C-alpha positions in Angstrom: 116.6 119.5 107.3 113.5 117.8 108.7 111.3 119.5 106.0 113.5 118.4 103.1 113.7 114.9 104.6 109.9 114.8 104.9 109.6 115.7 101.2 111.9 112.8 100.3 110.0 110.4 102.5 106.7 111.5 101.0 108.0 110.9 97.5 109.4 107.5 98.2 106.3 106.4 100.1 104.3 107.2 97.0 106.7 105.3 94.8 106.7 102.2 96.9 102.9 102.3 97.0 102.5 102.5 93.3 105.3 99.9 92.5 103.6 97.5 94.8 100.4 97.7 92.8 102.5 96.9 89.7 104.3 94.0 91.3 101.1 92.4 92.5 99.5 92.9 89.0 102.5 91.3 87.3 102.3 88.3 89.8 98.7 87.9 88.7 99.6 87.8 85.0 99.3 91.5 84.0 102.5 92.8 82.5 101.2 96.3 81.7 103.2 98.1 84.4 106.3 96.2 83.6 105.9 96.9 79.8 105.6 100.6 80.6 108.7 100.7 82.8 106.7 101.3 86.0 108.2 98.5 88.1 111.1 100.8 89.1 111.9 102.5 92.3 113.2 105.4 90.3 111.0 108.4 91.3 111.2 109.9 87.9 109.2 107.0 86.5 106.3 107.9 88.8 106.3 111.6 89.1 103.0 113.5 88.5 103.9 117.1 87.9 100.9 118.4 89.9 100.6 115.8 92.6 104.3 115.0 93.2 105.9 118.4 92.7 103.5 121.4 92.7 101.2 120.4 95.5 103.9 119.3 98.0 106.1 122.3 97.2 103.1 124.6 97.6 102.3 123.1 101.0 105.9 123.3 102.0 106.2 127.0 101.2 102.7 127.8 102.6 103.5 126.3 105.9 107.2 127.4 106.0 108.1 123.7 106.2 106.2 123.1 109.4 102.8 121.8 108.2 101.8 118.4 106.9 102.7 117.6 103.3 100.5 115.8 100.9 100.8 114.6 97.3 100.4 111.7 94.9 102.2 109.8 92.1 101.0 108.7 88.7 98.9 105.6 89.1 100.5 102.4 87.9 98.6 101.1 84.8 96.7 97.9 85.4 94.6 95.7 83.0 92.3 93.4 85.0 91.5 91.4 81.9 95.0 89.9 82.1 94.6 88.6 85.7 94.6 84.9 86.2 92.4 85.5 89.2 89.5 87.4 87.7 87.4 87.4 90.8 89.8 88.7 93.4 92.7 90.1 91.3 91.7 93.7 91.6 91.2 93.3 95.3 94.7 91.9 95.7 96.2 94.7 93.6 94.3 97.4 95.5 95.5 96.0 98.9 99.1 95.7 97.8 99.8 99.5 97.9 98.5 100.2 101.4 100.0 97.0 102.8 103.4 97.9 101.4 103.2 101.3 103.2 102.3 99.5 106.4 105.2 97.1 106.1 107.6 100.0 105.6 106.1 101.7 108.7 106.5 98.5 110.8 110.0 97.9 109.6 111.1 101.3 110.8 109.1 100.9 114.1 111.2 97.8 114.8 114.4 99.8 114.1 113.3 102.6 116.4 112.3 100.2 119.2 115.3 97.8 119.0 118.3 99.9 117.8 120.3 102.3 120.0 119.8 105.5 117.9 120.5 109.1 118.5 117.5 111.3 119.2 117.8 113.1 115.8 117.8 109.7 113.9 114.8 108.6 115.9 112.9 111.8 114.9 113.8 111.2 111.2 112.6 107.6 111.3 109.4 108.6 113.0 108.6 110.7 110.0 109.0 107.6 107.8 106.6 105.7 110.0 104.0 108.5 110.2 103.9 109.2 106.4 103.7 105.6 105.5 100.9 105.0 108.0 99.2 108.2 106.7 99.5 107.1 103.0 98.3 103.6 103.8 95.2 104.6 105.7 94.4 107.4 103.3 94.3 105.0 100.4 92.0 102.6 102.2 89.3 105.2 102.2 86.4 103.8 100.0 86.4 106.9 97.7 87.3 106.6 94.0 90.1 106.7 92.8 91.6 105.5 96.1 92.4 101.8 96.7 89.7 101.5 99.2 87.1 102.0 96.5 88.5 99.1 94.5 88.5 96.9 97.6 84.9 97.7 98.4 83.8 97.3 94.7 85.5 93.9 94.6 83.4 92.7 97.5 80.1 94.2 96.5 77.6 92.0 94.5 76.9 92.9 90.9 73.5 94.3 91.9 75.3 97.3 93.4 76.8 98.3 90.0 74.7 101.5 89.9 76.3 102.5 93.3 79.7 101.9 91.8 79.1 104.1 88.8 77.7 106.9 91.1 80.7 106.8 93.3 83.1 106.8 90.3 81.2 109.8 88.9 81.3 111.9 92.1 84.5 110.4 93.4 86.7 113.5 92.9 84.2 115.7 94.7 83.9 113.2 97.6 87.7 113.1 97.8 88.0 116.8 98.0 85.3 116.9 100.7 87.2 114.3 102.6 90.5 116.1 102.3 89.1 119.3 103.6 86.7 118.0 106.3 87.8 114.4 107.1 91.6 114.7 107.2 91.5 115.6 110.9 89.9 112.2 111.6 92.6 110.5 109.5 95.4 112.3 111.4 93.9 111.3 114.7 93.8 107.6 113.5 97.4 107.7 112.3 98.8 109.2 115.4 96.8 106.8 117.6 98.3 103.9 115.7 101.7 105.6 115.7 101.7 106.0 119.5 100.5 102.4 120.0 103.4 101.1 117.8 106.1 103.3 119.2 105.1 102.8 122.8 
């Protein structure tokens, strides 16, 4: 039961993350995501065959449902040229996804801490908190195509444009390197924050 629930939590955490990007972009004047029907919480609108289905199922089967699950959804399309705020628009859109995951995590932390729940329910809600913290912090890593790269690039002066292009060029390799060798650090961060919040 916990493994299936984890798959569902992962999927909806990805969906909430992507839809939040689209909502923020629309609020800034870019209707691209709305026009393509991506401002929906329907998971079918956001599924990436490889990242949302194959990778999580592979990890699920490889670990017999006991290991960490990972995946991604189709990025919501954004056109920065439509933003009313040309300077900080992309920064706001990039922050919207991780912040949405953190807000979901905090919401369920409050339920765990304040509501009289059965032990099984607490365990299920803790999965929601952990995966939303994990997805939020992971996306803040400054590696293309993650949100953290757009945040950093929005803050860097134009003279660092060559650095931006280099990071975009080698982003996929850097991301794979981080997943294989840096994920342990990310897990430690997530569980430290989780223990701090849960108490």
